[in-house]
Structure formats: structure tokens, C-alpha cells
N, C-alpha and C positions, 0 to 999 in steps of 0.2 A: 554541218549539223541543220535539220528540218523545222520551220516555222510553223510545223504542227503540235495543235493540243490535243491531250486529251480527258475525258472527264474523269474525275476523282471520286463524283459521287459525294462531297461534300461542300459545293457549290463553289468551289474555286478550281479554274483551271490548270494544266498541269503541262509542262513542256514536253511534247515528245520527243523520247529518246531515239538514238540511233533504231533504223528499221531492220530488223535482223534477218536474212533469208530464212525462209521456212521449207524442210524436206519435202518429199514427194507426198502427194494427197493422201492424208489419215497417217502416216507416219510421223514418228515425232523428229526432233531436229537433231541430225546427226553431231551435231557440235559438242564438243564438252563443256562450253559455255555458255548452251544454249538456257534459257530462263525455263523454269516449268510451265507451262500451260496456264494451269491452275493459278498461277502467281500473276499472268496477263487478264484474269478474268475482271471486269469494272465492280464485281460482287466480293470479291475475296479481299481480306484486310489489308491494307498496303503498311508495309513499314516503313521506317525512315527514309526520307528521300534522299537519295545520292547527289550531292551538288555534281554539275553537269563541268562542262570543259569550260562553258562560257559565263561560269556563276563563282564567282571568288568565295573561297575558301574559308570557313567562319575563323576567326583570330583566336588563338587560346585563352582559355579565361572567361570568355564571355559566350554565354549561351544562346541557343537559337531562340527566337521569338517563335512562339506558335499561332499561327493566323488561322486556325481553325474556332469553329463557332460554341467549342465545349465550354460550359461554364461548371465552374468549383464550387461543387455547392459547401465545400468545408471553410469557402472564405464567407459564409453568412452565418453571422451568431445564433443563437438560440431566439433570443429575443426578437429577432428578424429584421434587426439594423445592421445596416452594410458593413462590411469590416475593410479597413484600408487596406489596399496592394502594398505592393515594395515600392513605389512611387508616391505613397502618402494620398492616393486619390481613391475616393471611397465610390465603388460601383454599387449603384441602386440594384435591389433585389425584387424582381417584378412584384408578384401576389404575395410575399411574406409580410410587406408592412401593413395591408390591409388590415387583417386581423388585432394588430397591434394599435392604431389608430381607433379601430372601434372599441375596443376597449376599454382606451382614454377618453374616448367618450362616455361610455356606463360610467365611468367613476365619477368624472367630473359633473356629470347630470345628479348623480346620489348625493355629490356634494353638498349641490345646490339646493337640493329638498331638504336634506337635513339642515342644513342652514335655517332655510326659511321658518320649518317647526320649530325650533330652539328659537328664532328670535319671536315667532307666534307665542309660544309658552311663555318666553319673559316678559312681552308685554299683556299677557294675561295672567300674571303676577303681578303687576305693580298696578294694572286696572284695581283688581281686588284689595290689595294692601290701601289703597286711596279711598276705594270707596268704604271699607271696611274702619278706616282713620279717620274720615271726617263727617262732621257734627252736622247731618242735615238743617237744622235750625240757624244754626251761624251761618252756614253755607249760602243760605237764602236772602241774609239778613245784609241790609244795607251799610254803606262806609260810614254813615252819619252815624246808624243807631248801634255800630260795633264801639264805634267813640264813646259813645253814651253810657254804653254798658262798661268798656274800662274804665271812664271817669267815676262810675259808681263804685266798682272795686278798688280804685284807689281812694275814696272818698273811706270808706269803710275800712280801708286797713289805717289811714292814719286816725280812724276814731280808736281803734284797737290799742293804735300805740300811743295816744292819751290816756287811755284808761290803765294800759302796762304801766307808763309814766306815774300817774297819780299813784296807782297801789304801790309802787314802791318807793314815792315820797311818804307815804302813810306808814310803811313800813318803818322809814328810818326815823320817822319823828318816834313811832310808837317804840324805840327802842334806845329815844335821846336822854334817859336821866328822869330829869326832873319833871321836862317837859311830856312826861310820858302820860300823865294822867288826863291833860286838859288836852292833849294830841288825841286819848282814845277817846274822852268824852266828845270831841268835836266829831269823831270819825262816826262814832255810833249814834250822833244827829243826823249827821249826810246821810248817813245809810239807812235811816228810819225815813226821813222825808225822798229817797230812792224809791226803797220798799213801799212805802204809801201811794206813791204815783204809779208805780208799776199794777199795785193791786186796785186802783182805782179808789182809793179813799181820801186822797187828797186830789184838789183840782191843780193844776198846772198851767202854766203860760211858757211863750217861747214865740221863735220863729217858726212858722209852718206852712200847712197847703189845706185848703177848702176842694174836695172834690165831690161834683155835684153829677147823680145819674138821672138821665131823664128817659124814660119809658117810650120806646115807638112801637110798632105793631105789636111786639110780647112782651109783656112787663119784665120788670129786670129781678130777675130770680134770686133765690138765696146762695148757689152757687157762684154767682155773679160777686156779688158782695163780700162773701167770702173770700174769694180769689183777691180780690181787691187788697182784703184787708192784710192777708199773707203776703202780697207782694210789696206792702208798705213797711210791715215788720222785715222784711227780708232788707226792704233798704234805709233799715235804721230809724224807724217810727218809732216814737218812745210814749207818746200817750194819746189816744183817740176816744173819737165818741161819734156817735152817728145819730141823724136827726129827721125826721121825716115832715111829711108836708104840712102836719097838722101842730109842729113844733115841739111834739115829743121828742125828749132824747135820752139815749142809754148810754154809758161809758162800756167802751170797749178794752177787755182785758182777753187774759188767758183763757178764762173758763168760757167765754161768751159765744153763743151758738145761733145760728137764723135757721128759719123754717119758711117754708112757703106758703101762706095761706091762701087756698087754690078757692076758696070760696069768694073774695073778692079781690084778687090780685095783690093784697098787700103782702107785708114782711112782718114775720114774727121773730123778735130781739129781744132774748132772755124771758122770754114769757110774754113781750110787750107786743101789740101790735102800731106797728106805722105804715102810712100810708106816703106813696112816693109823690114828688121826687124825693131820691133820698142825698144826704149830705152827710160825707163823712169830714171832720176836723180833725187834723191831724200834726203832732209838732215833731220836727225833726228838720235835715236839710231839703227845703223845696224842691231842687232842683235834681237831685239824687233820688226825691221817691218818683216826679214826674216823668223822668227817665224810666225808671222800672214800671210806669202802670202805662207808658208806650212804647213797651217793647214788641217787634211783629210777634202776632198771635197770643198775644197777653190781654190784659183785661180792656182794654179801648178797644182795641181791634174787634174783641169779642163781644162787646155789648152793642158796638157799630154794625156789628154782620146782622147782628138781630136787629136793626130798624132804629135803634137806640141812639145817646147821646150824653159826651162825660167832658162835663167842662171844669176845667181848673180855675183856680184865683189863690195866689200866694200871699201870705200874710206875713209882715216882718213880727207883728206879736200876734199870736194865735193864742185862744183860752179855749181849754177845756176843764169845762168846772161841775158836767155832772157826774156826781158820785155812784160807787157800787157798794151796796150794803156788804160789810163785811160779812164773814161765814164764819158762825163759833164751830170750831174746830171741837170733835169731840174725843176724837181716836189717836190724832196724831200729837207727837211734842217735839219739841225742838231738842237738838243732841247738844249736850254741858260739856 
């Protein structure tokens, strides 16, 4: 057998078979088993290779291995991922993987953008809720001021609880049989005294506070004094009066009004002119009332912002002696 090889056109050499003698020039081989000349052409398709005498025959039950470079496209899944062959090994497929990787990259980028937008939306909602639910005045208040405000509210609650208990005791006494008449008389007297103090027809004494307003560049306006009276009432003031620099004093009740006298910068209270500085004497809890006036942005801050000053003086026994002339009612009558 010859060691020569022939080119099969597939890149793999094939051992050359036995050389058969050809016939005369231009004539086909006269031998009956001579191959067709067209089959010997390198461009003609080759059939299955016949084993030579030197090659061992294939064993029965074992399929021959194709050494060709042909790729079976049916072994590639539609998703572009390689499919394992019969030996369990996956062969990568050249360009079919690239589109799949690009698609996954696009999906991943879109997911990240959506997550970022949702996070931004949540942050915006949280900030908006905190902004609308937070009181800007209390948010700028110092811790010690908040403690004072809380103490003021606790004091108010205690006073209301005491009033409730006193009224309940009076109710029980009025319903207690023989002592009902005397209890009713005592209750009526107490209520008359309280109403006289509130109406300004009776003098009052008790623990309290004096608040003096000194003018600065600007005079003390009627609005500042009215704000102070309202804050003191809210803090539990029970009786008040205001005095001027000339010692003129006016009792402050529910119907008291304040006006600015623009001619000389004085203050008109209940039609009476008062000159500065002005001093308010009030009966109530001193600490609570002082805290109410010192709230940030309140009366003291406003007066000092105008260049003035506010001075406090606590009194164990404060006296409110100015009286208000009672008004004769012409139309109103008590309900029986």
C-alpha cells in the first residue's frame, strides 16, 4: 500500500488508495470494477470512507466518529445557550450568545433605573409628610422652652382637675339632705365672690406676678399690652390691673380695651390715659405665667425686638385693688 495522501477538500488528508492502471489516453478504463472518473474528482462529493486493509474494521454496536468540521445547528437551543452532547459536555456556540448577553444587560439597566425612581418617589413623599406634619414654631423652639410649655400645660390640667373635684363635692353636698340648704348658701356665697373678682367689682389678693414694660426706640403699643393680657389669661390669671407711670390704675376684665394715643405716645385703657412705663399686676401661678410670656416669638421677644424691655417680679401676696364700675344691664336677664 502507498504512503501517498490525497486532499479531500475538508482540511483533513486521506490516505490514497491503490493506484489503478488507466486505459489508453482519452479512453475509460476497460476494467469492469474501474471507478467512475467523475468520482475521482476532488470537487465530487465523497461517500462514506471505506476502511482500508491497514485500518481495523469498526466493531459492531459502535458508531463511527465524524472528524469533519460540520457543526450541528440543531444542538443549539433557541435561547442561544449551548446544549450538552451525548457525553454531557456543552459546546459553546459562537455568535449566538452575544444577543442574549446584550438583552440581559438592557433588562438589568432598566431595573436599576426603575428602582432609583421608586426610591426617589418614596423619599419625596416622606419629606412632604414630615414637612406638613411638623409645626415650624415648635420645631425652632429650644428644649428648655418646650419643657416650660409642657409644665404650663400640666399646671392647667391640675387646675381643671381641682375645679372638677370641687364641683363634684358641691354637688354631693347639695344632695345630702338636711345639710343641703347650708351647703347651697355657702356655694352661692362662694360663687358670688368669684364672679365679683372676675367682674372686677371686688378686690383680690393672692400669689402673683408684676410685669413692667419699658419702652425703647418705639413706644409700647396697645397691641403688645393686649397680647400680654391674653397670654396671662391663657396661663391661668384670675385677676389683673394695669398701672401707668403716673400711678393711675385700671382694672382689667373681659370687656377692657386698649388704644394707642398717637399724640404723646401714651396708652388709652377703658377711656383713661396712662403714660409709660406700664406695670401689670396679676394673681395666679407666677412660674406658669412667666413661662407663657417668655415663649419664643411671644410678648417678651416682640417688645425686645422693638428696643424695649420687660421686667418680672414675683409676689407671694399680690394685691389687685382697682375696681371696675358695674354696668347697669337694661336688656339682659338671668335665666331662671
